[in-house]
Structures are given as C-alpha cells and as structure tokens.
C-alpha positions in Angstrom: -70.4 -132.6 -169.2 -72.1 -133.6 -166.0 -74.6 -136.5 -166.1 -75.5 -139.3 -163.8 -74.6 -142.4 -165.9 -76.7 -145.4 -166.7 -74.8 -148.6 -165.9 -75.0 -151.7 -168.1 -73.3 -154.6 -166.3 -71.7 -156.8 -168.8 -73.4 -154.9 -171.7 -76.7 -156.7 -170.8 -79.3 -154.5 -169.2 -79.7 -151.0 -167.9 -79.6 -150.0 -164.2 -81.2 -146.6 -164.0 -79.6 -143.8 -162.1 -81.4 -140.5 -161.6 -80.6 -137.6 -163.9 -78.1 -135.2 -162.6 -79.3 -132.5 -160.3 -77.4 -129.2 -160.9 -77.1 -127.6 -157.5 -75.4 -124.3 -156.5 -75.0 -124.1 -152.7 -74.0 -121.0 -150.8 -72.3 -122.5 -147.8 -71.1 -120.5 -144.8 -69.0 -122.5 -142.4 -65.7 -122.9 -140.7 -62.3 -123.8 -142.2 -61.4 -127.3 -143.0 -58.3 -127.8 -140.9 -57.5 -126.7 -137.4 -54.3 -124.6 -137.4 -51.3 -126.4 -136.1 -53.0 -129.8 -136.0 -50.5 -132.5 -135.2 -51.0 -136.2 -135.0 -48.4 -138.0 -132.9 -47.7 -141.6 -131.8 -46.3 -142.4 -128.4 -46.4 -138.8 -127.2 -43.1 -137.0 -127.2 -41.3 -139.9 -128.9 -43.6 -139.8 -132.0 -42.6 -142.3 -134.7 -44.8 -140.6 -137.3 -46.0 -137.1 -137.4 -48.4 -135.5 -139.8 -48.4 -131.7 -139.3 -50.6 -129.2 -141.0 -48.7 -126.3 -142.5 -51.7 -124.4 -143.8 -51.0 -121.2 -141.9 -48.7 -118.3 -142.6 -48.1 -118.5 -146.4 -47.1 -115.5 -148.5 -48.7 -115.2 -151.9 -48.0 -113.2 -155.1 -49.8 -113.5 -158.4 -48.3 -111.8 -161.5 -50.4 -109.0 -163.0 -48.1 -108.6 -165.9 -45.6 -110.8 -167.7 -44.6 -113.8 -165.5 -41.2 -115.3 -165.1 -39.7 -117.9 -167.5 -39.5 -120.9 -165.1 -42.0 -122.9 -167.1 -42.9 -126.6 -167.1 -42.8 -126.6 -170.9 -43.8 -124.4 -173.9 -47.5 -124.5 -174.8 -49.0 -124.2 -178.3 -50.7 -121.0 -179.3 -54.5 -120.9 -178.7 -56.2 -120.5 -182.0 -59.7 -121.6 -181.1 -61.4 -119.6 -178.3 -64.9 -121.0 -178.8 -66.4 -121.3 -175.3 -69.9 -122.1 -176.5 -69.9 -125.8 -177.3 -72.4 -128.4 -176.2 -71.4 -131.1 -173.8 -71.3 -133.9 -176.4 -69.3 -132.0 -179.1 -66.6 -134.3 -180.6 -63.3 -133.6 -178.8 -60.4 -132.2 -180.8 -56.9 -133.5 -181.5 -55.0 -130.4 -180.3 -51.3 -129.9 -180.8 -48.9 -130.8 -178.0 -46.6 -128.9 -175.8 -42.9 -128.7 -176.5 -39.7 -128.5 -174.5 -37.4 -125.5 -174.7 -34.3 -124.2 -173.0 -36.6 -122.7 -170.3 -38.5 -125.9 -169.7 -38.1 -127.6 -166.3 -40.1 -130.7 -167.4 -37.1 -133.0 -167.2 -36.6 -132.1 -163.5 -40.3 -132.5 -162.6 -40.9 -135.9 -164.4 -38.9 -138.0 -161.8 -41.6 -137.2 -159.2 -43.7 -139.7 -161.1 -41.3 -142.6 -160.8 -43.0 -144.3 -157.8 -46.1 -144.7 -160.0 -44.4 -146.0 -163.1 -44.4 -149.8 -163.0 -41.6 -150.5 -165.4 -38.2 -149.3 -163.9 -36.7 -149.0 -167.4 -39.2 -146.2 -168.0 -38.3 -144.2 -164.9 -37.2 -140.7 -165.5 -33.6 -139.6 -164.7 -33.1 -136.2 -163.2 -30.6 -134.1 -165.2 -27.7 -132.4 -163.7 -28.2 -128.8 -162.5 -30.6 -126.9 -160.3 -32.8 -124.7 -162.5 -34.3 -121.7 -160.8 -31.8 -121.7 -158.0 -30.7 -118.1 -158.8 -34.3 -116.8 -159.0 -35.1 -114.4 -156.1 -38.4 -116.0 -155.0 -36.7 -119.3 -154.1 -34.0 -117.6 -152.0 -34.1 -117.7 -148.2 -33.3 -114.1 -147.9 -35.9 -112.7 -150.4 -38.1 -110.1 -148.8 -41.7 -111.1 -149.3 -43.1 -108.6 -146.8 -45.2 -106.9 -149.5 -46.8 -110.2 -150.6 -50.3 -111.1 -149.4 -50.5 -113.3 -146.4 -52.9 -116.2 -146.9 -54.0 -119.4 -145.2 -54.4 -122.6 -147.1 -56.6 -124.0 -148.6 -56.6 -120.9 -150.9 -58.5 -120.1 -154.1 -57.0 -116.9 -155.6 -59.9 -116.5 -158.1 -63.1 -116.7 -156.2 -63.1 -113.1 -155.0 -63.3 -112.0 -158.6 -63.9 -109.8 -160.4 -66.0 -111.5 -163.0 -65.0 -110.9 -166.6 -67.8 -109.5 -168.8 -68.6 -109.4 -172.5 -68.8 -111.7 -175.4 -65.0 -111.8 -175.8 -64.1 -111.9 -172.2 -60.5 -113.0 -171.3 -61.9 -115.9 -169.3 -65.1 -117.3 -170.8 -68.2 -118.8 -169.2 -66.8 -122.3 -169.4 -64.2 -121.4 -166.8 -66.6 -119.3 -164.7 -65.5 -115.9 -166.0 -63.3 -115.6 -162.9 -59.6 -114.9 -162.8 -58.4 -118.4 -162.2 -55.8 -118.4 -165.0 -52.3 -117.0 -164.2 -48.9 -117.7 -162.6 -48.4 -117.2 -158.9 -46.0 -118.1 -156.1 -46.4 -119.2 -152.5 -43.7 -119.0 -149.9 -43.4 -120.2 -146.3 -40.6 -120.7 -143.8 -40.7 -123.9 -141.7 -38.4 -124.7 -138.8 -37.1 -128.3 -138.7 -35.4 -129.0 -135.3 -32.1 -130.7 -135.1 -33.8 -133.6 -133.3 -35.4 -134.5 -136.7 -32.0 -135.3 -138.2 -32.0 -138.9 -139.4 -35.7 -138.8 -140.2 -37.3 -138.7 -143.6 -39.4 -135.5 -144.1 -42.0 -135.3 -146.8 -44.1 -132.5 -148.2 -47.7 -133.8 -149.0 -49.9 -131.5 -151.1 -53.5 -132.6 -151.5 -54.1 -130.5 -154.5 -52.6 -127.4 -156.3 -54.0 -125.9 -159.5 -51.8 -126.4 -161.5 -48.3 -127.3 -162.9 -46.9 -127.1 -159.3 -43.1 -126.9 -159.0 -41.5 -126.8 -155.5 -38.2 -125.4 -154.3 -36.7 -125.8 -150.8 -33.8 -123.6 -149.8 -33.2 -122.8 -153.4 -33.2 -126.4 -154.6 -35.8 -127.6 -157.1 -37.3 -130.6 -155.4 -39.9 -131.7 -157.9 -43.6 -131.1 -158.8 -46.8 -132.4 -160.3 -48.6 -130.8 -163.2 -52.2 -132.3 -162.8 -54.1 -129.9 -160.6 -56.4 -132.5 -159.1 -54.1 -135.3 -157.9 -52.4 -135.4 -154.5 -48.7 -135.8 -154.5 -45.6 -136.1 -152.2 -42.1 -134.7 -152.4 -39.1 -135.9 -150.3 -37.6 -132.8 -148.8 -34.9 -134.6 -146.7 -31.9 -134.0 -149.0 -32.4 -130.3 -149.0 -33.4 -129.6 -145.3 -31.4 -127.4 -143.0 -31.9 -129.4 -139.7 -31.9 -127.1 -136.7 -32.8 -124.0 -138.7 -35.2 -122.3 -140.9 -36.2 -123.7 -144.3 -37.7 -121.8 -147.2 -40.4 -123.4 -149.3 -41.3 -121.8 -152.6 -44.1 -123.1 -154.8 -44.8 -121.9 -158.3 -48.2 -122.5 -159.9 -49.2 -122.0 -163.5 -52.9 -122.3 -164.3 -53.4 -121.7 -168.0 -56.5 -120.1 -169.6 -58.5 -122.4 -172.0 -57.5 -125.4 -169.9 -60.9 -126.4 -168.4 -64.6 -126.8 -169.2 -65.6 -125.7 -165.7 -64.4 -123.4 -162.9 -61.1 -124.9 -161.8 -60.2 -122.3 -159.1 -56.6 -121.3 -158.7 -54.0 -121.8 -156.1 -53.1 -124.3 -153.4 -56.7 -125.1 -152.9 -56.4 -128.2 -150.6 -54.5 -129.0 -147.5 -50.7 -129.2 -147.2 -48.8 -131.3 -144.7 -45.3 -132.2 -143.4 -45.0 -135.9 -142.8 -42.0 -137.0 -140.6 -41.1 -140.6 -140.4 -38.3 -143.0 -139.6 -36.3 -144.0 -142.7 -38.0 -147.4 -142.4 -41.7 -146.7 -142.7 -45.0 -147.6 -144.4 -44.8 -146.1 -147.9 -47.1 -143.4 -149.4 -50.6 -144.8 -149.4 -48.8 -148.0 -148.6 -51.6 -150.2 -147.4 -54.4 -151.9 -149.3 -57.2 -153.7 -147.5 -59.5 -156.1 -149.4 -62.6 -157.8 -148.0 -64.0 -161.0 -149.5 -66.4 -163.8 -148.5 -68.5 -161.2 -146.8 -71.5 -162.3 -144.8 -73.3 -161.4 -141.6 -71.4 -164.2 -139.8 -67.8 -163.7 -141.1 -65.5 -161.9 -143.6 -62.0 -162.5 -144.9 -59.8 -159.4 -144.7 -56.6 -159.3 -146.8 -53.9 -156.7 -146.0 -51.1 -155.6 -148.2 -48.4 -153.3 -146.7 -45.6 -151.6 -148.7 -42.5 -151.0 -146.4 -40.0 -148.4 -147.6 -36.4 -148.5 -146.4 -34.7 -145.1 -147.0 -31.8 -146.0 -144.6 -28.3 -147.0 -145.8 -28.5 -150.6 -144.3 -30.7 -153.6 -144.8 -33.4 -153.9 -142.2 -35.1 -156.9 -140.6 -38.7 -155.8 -139.9 -41.4 -157.3 -137.7 -44.9 -156.2 -138.7 -48.0 -156.2 -136.4 -51.4 -155.0 -137.5 -54.4 -154.7 -135.1 -58.0 -154.0 -136.1 -60.5 -151.9 -134.2 -64.1 -151.0 -134.8 -64.8 -147.3 -134.9 -67.7 -146.1 -132.8 -70.2 -143.4 -133.6 -67.5 -140.8 -132.7 -65.0 -142.5 -135.0 -62.9 -143.6 -132.0 -61.3 -147.0 -131.6 -63.5 -149.4 -129.7 -61.1 -151.3 -127.4 -63.2 -154.4 -126.9 -63.2 -155.2 -130.7 -59.4 -155.6 -131.0 -58.4 -158.3 -133.5 -54.9 -158.9 -134.8 -53.5 -160.1 -138.1 -50.8 -162.8 -137.8 -47.4 -161.3 -137.0 -45.1 -161.3 -140.0 -41.4 -160.7 -140.6 -39.5 -159.6 -143.6 -36.1 -158.1 -144.7 -36.0 -154.9 -146.7 -32.8 -154.0 -148.6 -31.3 -150.5 -148.2 -33.0 -148.1 -150.5 -35.7 -150.5 -151.5 -39.3 -151.4 -150.9 -40.9 -154.6 -149.8 -44.5 -155.8 -150.0 -45.9 -157.9 -147.2 -49.3 -159.7 -147.4 -51.4 -161.2 -144.6 -55.0 -162.2 -143.9 -57.5 -162.9 -141.2 -61.1 -163.8 -140.7 -63.5 -161.7 -138.7 -66.5 -163.3 -137.0 -69.8 -161.4 -137.0 -68.4 -158.3 -138.8 -70.2 -155.0 -138.7 -70.8 -154.3 -142.4 -70.5 -151.0 -144.2 -73.5 -150.1 -146.3 -75.7 -147.1 -147.4 -78.5 -145.8 -145.2 -81.3 -146.1 -144.4 -81.4 -149.9 -144.8 -77.7 -150.4 -143.9 -75.2 -148.6 -141.7 -71.8 -147.3 -142.8 -69.7 -149.1 -140.1 -66.0 -148.5 -140.2 -62.9 -150.2 -138.9 -59.3 -149.0 -138.6 -56.2 -151.1 -139.1 -53.2 -150.0 -137.0 -50.0 -151.2 -138.5 -46.8 -151.2 -136.5 -43.3 -151.7 -137.8 -40.5 -152.9 -135.5 -36.7 -152.9 -136.3 -34.3 -154.4 -133.7 -37.1 -154.6 -131.2 -37.9 -150.8 -131.6 -41.1 -149.3 -132.9 -40.2 -147.3 -136.0 -43.5 -146.6 -137.5 -47.3 -146.7 -136.8 -49.8 -146.3 -139.7 -53.6 -146.1 -139.6 -55.9 -147.3 -142.4 -59.6 -146.8 -142.2 -61.8 -149.2 -144.2 -65.2 -150.9 -144.3 -66.2 -154.5 -144.7 -68.7 -154.8 -147.5 -69.4 -156.6 -150.8 -70.5 -154.9 -153.9 -71.8 -156.6 -157.0 -73.1 -155.2 -160.3 -75.8 -157.6 -161.5 -77.5 -157.4 -164.9 -80.9 -158.5 -163.5 -80.9 -156.9 -160.0 -78.7 -153.8 -160.3 -76.2 -152.9 -157.7 -76.1 -155.2 -154.7 -74.4 -154.1 -151.5 -73.9 -156.9 -149.0 -76.2 -159.0 -151.2 -79.1 -156.5 -151.0 -80.3 -154.5 -154.0 -79.8 -150.7 -153.7 -81.7 -148.3 -155.8 -78.9 -145.9 -156.8 -80.1 -142.3 -156.8 -77.1 -140.2 -157.8 -75.7 -136.9 -158.8 -72.5 -135.6 -160.3 -70.4 -133.3 -158.2 -67.5 -131.0 -159.3 -64.7 -130.2 -156.9 -65.7 -126.6 -156.1 -68.1 -125.5 -153.4 -70.2 -123.1 -155.4 -70.0 -119.5 -154.2 -67.2 -120.5 -151.8 -64.9 -121.5 -154.6 -62.5 -124.3 -155.0 -60.7 -124.0 -151.6 -61.7 -127.2 -149.7 -63.7 -126.7 -146.6 -64.7 -129.8 -144.8 -67.8 -128.4 -143.1 -69.0 -126.9 -146.4 -68.5 -130.3 -148.1 -70.3 -132.0 -145.3 -73.3 -129.7 -145.5 -73.5 -130.2 -149.2 -73.7 -134.0 -148.7 -76.3 -133.5 -145.9 -78.5 -131.6 -148.3 -78.1 -134.2 -151.0 -79.0 -136.9 -148.5 -82.1 -135.1 -147.5 -83.1 -135.0 -151.2 -82.8 -138.8 -151.4 -79.4 -138.9 -153.0 -77.2 -141.9 -152.0 -74.6 -141.9 -154.8 -72.1 -139.4 -156.2 -70.0 -139.5 -159.4 -66.9 -137.4 -159.0 -67.0 -135.0 -162.0 -64.5 -135.3 -163.5 -61.4 -135.6 -161.4 -60.1 -136.9 -158.1 -61.8 -135.1 -155.1 -60.2 -133.8 -151.9 -59.3 -136.8 -149.8 -61.5 -135.6 -146.9 -64.5 -135.7 -149.2 -64.2 -139.5 -149.4 -63.8 -139.6 -145.7 -67.2 -138.0 -145.5 -68.8 -140.3 -148.1 -67.4 -143.3 -146.1 -68.9 -142.0 -142.8 -72.2 -140.9 -144.4 -72.7 -144.0 -146.5 -72.7 -142.6 -150.0 -71.8 -144.8 -153.0 -69.1 -143.2 -155.1 -67.9 -143.5 -158.7 -64.4 -142.1 -158.5 -63.2 -140.5 -161.7 -59.7 -139.3 -162.8 -59.7 -137.8 -166.3 -61.9 -135.6 -168.5 -59.7 -136.1 -171.5 -56.9 -138.3 -172.8 -54.8 -137.6 -176.0 -57.7 -135.7 -177.7 -58.2 -132.4 -176.0 -61.5 -130.7 -175.3 -60.0 -127.2 -174.7 -56.7 -126.0 -176.3 -54.6 -126.2 -173.1 -56.1 -129.0 -171.1 -54.6 -132.3 -169.8 -54.1 -133.7 -173.3 -50.9 -131.7 -173.5 -49.2 -133.8 -170.8 -51.3 -137.0 -171.0 -48.6 -139.1 -172.7 -46.1 -138.3 -169.9 -48.4 -138.5 -166.9 -51.3 -140.8 -167.5 -49.8 -143.8 -165.8 -48.6 -141.9 -162.7 -51.8 -140.0 -162.4 -53.9 -143.1 -162.7 -51.9 -145.2 -160.2 -51.6 -142.5 -157.6 -55.3 -141.7 -157.8 -56.2 -145.3 -157.1 -53.6 -145.9 -154.4 -54.8 -142.9 -152.5 -58.5 -143.8 -152.7 -58.7 -147.6 -152.8 -59.3 -148.2 -149.1 -62.5 -146.1 -149.1 -65.5 -148.4 -148.8 -67.7 -145.8 -150.4 -65.8 -146.1 -153.7 -67.6 -148.8 -155.7 -66.2 -148.2 -159.2 -63.3 -146.4 -161.0 -63.9 -144.2 -164.0 -60.8 -143.5 -166.0 -62.4 -141.1 -168.5 -65.4 -138.9 -169.1 -66.7 -138.4 -172.6 -63.2 -138.6 -174.1 -62.6 -138.0 -177.8 -61.2 -141.5 -178.2 -64.8 -142.8 -178.3 -64.7 -141.6 -181.9 -61.5 -143.3 -183.0 -62.6 -146.9 -183.1 -59.8 -149.5 -182.5 -57.2 -146.8 -181.7 -59.4 -145.3 -179.0 -60.3 -148.8 -177.6 -56.6 -149.7 -177.4 -55.9 -146.6 -175.3 -58.9 -147.4 -173.1 -57.7 -151.0 -172.6 -54.3 -149.6 -171.5 -55.9 -147.5 -168.9 -58.3 -150.3 -167.8 -55.3 -152.6 -167.3 -53.5 -150.0 -165.1 -56.7 -149.7 -163.0 -57.0 -153.5 -162.6 -53.3 -153.8 -161.7 -53.8 -151.3 -158.8 -57.2 -152.7 -157.7 -58.9 -155.8 -159.0 -61.8 -155.6 -156.6 -63.8 -152.9 -158.2 -65.1 -152.5 -161.8 -63.7 -150.0 -164.2 -65.6 -147.7 -166.6 -65.3 -144.6 -168.8 -68.4 -142.5 -169.3 -69.7 -142.4 -172.9 -71.7 -139.7 -174.6 -71.2 -141.3 -178.0 -72.3 -144.9 -177.8 -73.3 -147.1 -180.8 -73.9 -150.8 -181.1 -70.8 -153.0 -181.5 -68.3 -150.2 -180.8 -64.9 -151.6 -179.6 -64.5 -148.8 -177.0 -67.0 -150.1 -174.3 -65.7 -153.7 -174.7 -62.5 -152.7 -172.8 -64.2 -151.9 -169.5 -66.2 -153.8 -166.9 -69.3 -151.7 -166.8 -70.8 -149.2 -169.3 -71.8 -145.8 -168.2 -73.8 -143.6 -170.6 -74.3 -139.8 -170.6 -77.1 -138.0 -172.3 -78.4 -141.2 -174.0 -81.3 -143.6 -173.6 -83.6 -142.4 -170.8 -81.0 -140.0 -169.5 -81.1 -136.2 -169.2 -83.0 -135.8 -172.4 -86.3 -137.2 -171.1 -89.6 -136.0 -172.6 -90.8 -134.6 -169.3 -87.8 -132.2 -169.3 -88.4 -130.7 -172.7 -90.3 -127.7 -171.3 -87.4 -126.7 -169.0 -85.4 -123.7 -170.1 -82.0 -124.7 -171.4 -82.9 -128.3 -172.0 
C-alpha cells in the first residue's frame, strides 16, 4: 500500500529509491490558519480578496439513521474482509445507482470546468432538491449543535472500535470516521460586494460534499481529497446574512487507511471582479534552464462573468522571493504587455514568454537551494485594474535519465524518499501547517529529500512547504480506478469523475517546482486486465499530458511482468514491493515483514 517506488526511465534501468519509512509522529503545534486572515490588493479598494472562513461553524453528526439527501444509492457491502495484504488483486465491485432520492444530477455540473469536451458537460436539472430540509434553512436553530473551527476531523477523538468484527476495521483506523454530518455557518456579504463574483473554495472535505446557500443547492464534489470551487454569486443575499450548509457522507468500507472525517482542510471566500484570472488560472513553464539564463512561459486563463464583451490588458511582473518569502524589489522583471478580448460569459487563454538572465535556480538542499519567484499578474479593463493574481514558482530543469538517474538542473540527485499519507498521525486528518512542517523537518534530518503523496492529492499548503524546503515530490491522485479495492471506494464514481478529478488535481499543483512527476494510479486492479487496463491507463496518461506536458507520468505497479501492455502507457515506471524494494533480505528478521 505504501512503498517508495523504483523508477525505470524508458523501461531501461533502475533508479533506486530508499524503502519506505513508516513513521508515526505525535505533533503538538498551532493551528494552520490565522483566524480572519484576509489578503487584499490596493488596500480598501481590493480587487481580489481571499478570506478565511474557518471560524464559527456549527457541526452535527448523525448517531442514528441519517437523512435521505444522498448523492446516489450504494451497493450492499457483502465482503467485510479487512485483512488483505497490500498486493492483493483488486476486485471488480458493483457500481452505485441513481434513485428518486439521488442528487447526483445536480452535483455533476460542478465538474464541467474540468471536462474538455463541451458536448460531455452536465446539464443541471430543474428543481432545487433539499430546499425544504430544515438544516439548509436560514432560520433553523442550530444552537444545540457543536461549535467547531476548521480544519476539523470529527473522528480523531475516538473512541476506537474493538474486537474482530468491529464496525470500523483496522484498515480505516478503527476510529469513527464513517458517517453523515452537517456543517452550518452564517456569512455576511456587504452590499458593496454587489456586482462582484463570490466563490466558495474548499481545500478538502471527506467526502461526497454537497453545499446549499440560503436554501439553494449550489453543487458539490464527491472525492474527499481534491480541492474544489463553487460559485455562490447567484444565491447571495447582498447586504445581509447568508446561510451556508454543507452535508458530508463518509461511507464505511471506502478506504484502505484512516481517511478522517469532516471538512479537514481550509475553506475560503474568494471575491473578484466578474473579469478575473480563473481558478488555478496560470501555468508557468521553464525551459532552456542554465546558470546564465532561462526561458519562462506564462499561460493565463481570463474568465469573463460579466454580461458584456471585455477588452483586457494584461501585465505580469516577476519578483524573486527572499528568505522571508517577500518580494525583492530590485529583481523586478516584466513579461511583454499583452491585450485580448474576452466575450461575455466566456474564457480566454493568453500566452507570453520572457528570458531571465542569471536566474536563481530551485533545487533540493544541501547541494542546491530552493529559490522561488512570484509572478504578479494584473488585468486592466477600460484602464481600470480589475484583478491581481499571484503565482509562486521555481526555475529548474528535471530530467529522468536511464544512466544517471534524476538530474535537477543538470546535476544528479540521489533520491531518498518516503511515502506520506495525508493525516498527521495522532493529530488526525485536520490539516495543521506547523505539524506538517515539523514532519518534513524530521524527515529532512533523517536524510529524506523526496516524498510520494500516498495516494491522493495533499493539502495545498503541504506543497508550499515542499517548495520552500526543497523536497522532490511525486504527486498522486488515485488509489483505484474502475476495479475497487474496498466495497465503497472511489471505483463507484470513477466513470463520472475521473476526468474532472485528474484535471483539477494537476491545475492546482502544476506551478509547484517540488512536483517532478504525476502519478495517476497506485497498485490499481487494471494492472491485471492486460489490454483493457492499458487502454484506461493510456486515457489517464493523455489527460495528464494535456494538462502538463513538462513532467513525466506514472502509475505505481505492484504486479509487473515482462512485456505487459500496462507500463508502456506511461513515461516512467514505478514499482512497489518488487525487485530490491521493501522485501530485501536484510529486513526478513523484522516483525511483520
């Protein structure tokens, strides 16, 4: 389940990565986000605001039968075997099904921005399901509910389930993470925000999140590890109070590790002009990198939510970030100014490039330094500044070489890596930036310089840390595809969501210099299905390359045989539990080997 992979560039030779180190850390530290944190541009006349709304939520988790506002009907669980080895062949479980209670058709349109073919976009049905349910109403009295601060993991405080037939088995940590729960919070939106676009950004909620605002079903996102955005604007009461209600449904038998439960990452309100840089709307590539110069390519997606066409001027300036991660004014460099027209209700992509002389390169310590830059993109309409968007990035080259291993900026790096799940040990799944930083500090002291995210997208702040600290990262998105490993895992919704989850995962993380490869699967059951599995792997690989052609793709294999079609679909091969991996002779005496 968790191994540091071996990498075979081009199926030629093996680059050894250290076996996984299983580490449980008890970390005591402060919360991840300062309450009320607000980022503004131009002081009082902010063109873009990102406001933490982590405080003051009311929480209720059902102890008995939950409500019927379900995403879709799930199959009955017939196999509760929680004692399987990591390389057991994955199963072909039955799929979920719609019913008259299913809200799936109202949730699927949230994925449309990440579905490339417009003909495959989902159309929202008529109606507003759940609008008459008490918990979504503005006047519902939630005074008896528990008050919590986000990020929040409802399960970590226990109690542990005991016995051989425990309700929650050891695979999911024997903690009460399964269940259905609601979160509610009132937010005030001033009348001065009328005319702006207001988004709700959720960095992670476990799982099957569905969101109502003022009694209106806005949308949701089933996959508990991906970050997602909802447009609240059509449902906002400007100049008054607004009620957010979020329903989560975390099924039992849905994970092979402790998933946690709840809104376990940060939540934000983003306020922008109708003409603005889109969600994760910049992509910076670096090429021809050397100590004397580097080419930097910038792609910006401009979104026009207004009712009229807009002529936009775009200016992007680069700054080096000093040791305090503040802009260094003497290093200011600008991309060429560009202009474009964006039709009402549409998006427009703008591309531009520049060459930097004597760049400060990003690379892993101790031989290199993780230098960072920030690109500040400004949009002007009618001579007025309408948006300002920051993109942190690093200038570096990464090459996987059959003879020399991994080369960063032309220099070979001995990759000494571990796998890391999203939780923080005894602290649970609720993200805490200091706890995550301390975890990385301890790993660095042990000689670790690389992390494979096991086996899903991490909190975005974790990649900020790996950027700053110089870790190399294999960023991973799925633990299963169509063939499930547990009865109620992601395979139930894979067909509907794999494209949106893959594209959103890459768009969020592709500006991080620490990310050196994308993994679109871990030990998936499709390894065993020959050409059929290879065809699905090729489909995912192609999506990855459409979103980012600068990094190699892979899918970790624990069932690899000569001449299999599966590994031929990816750029590099990663192997778990094979060759000189975790089953080395010198480990045989260790208990549990």
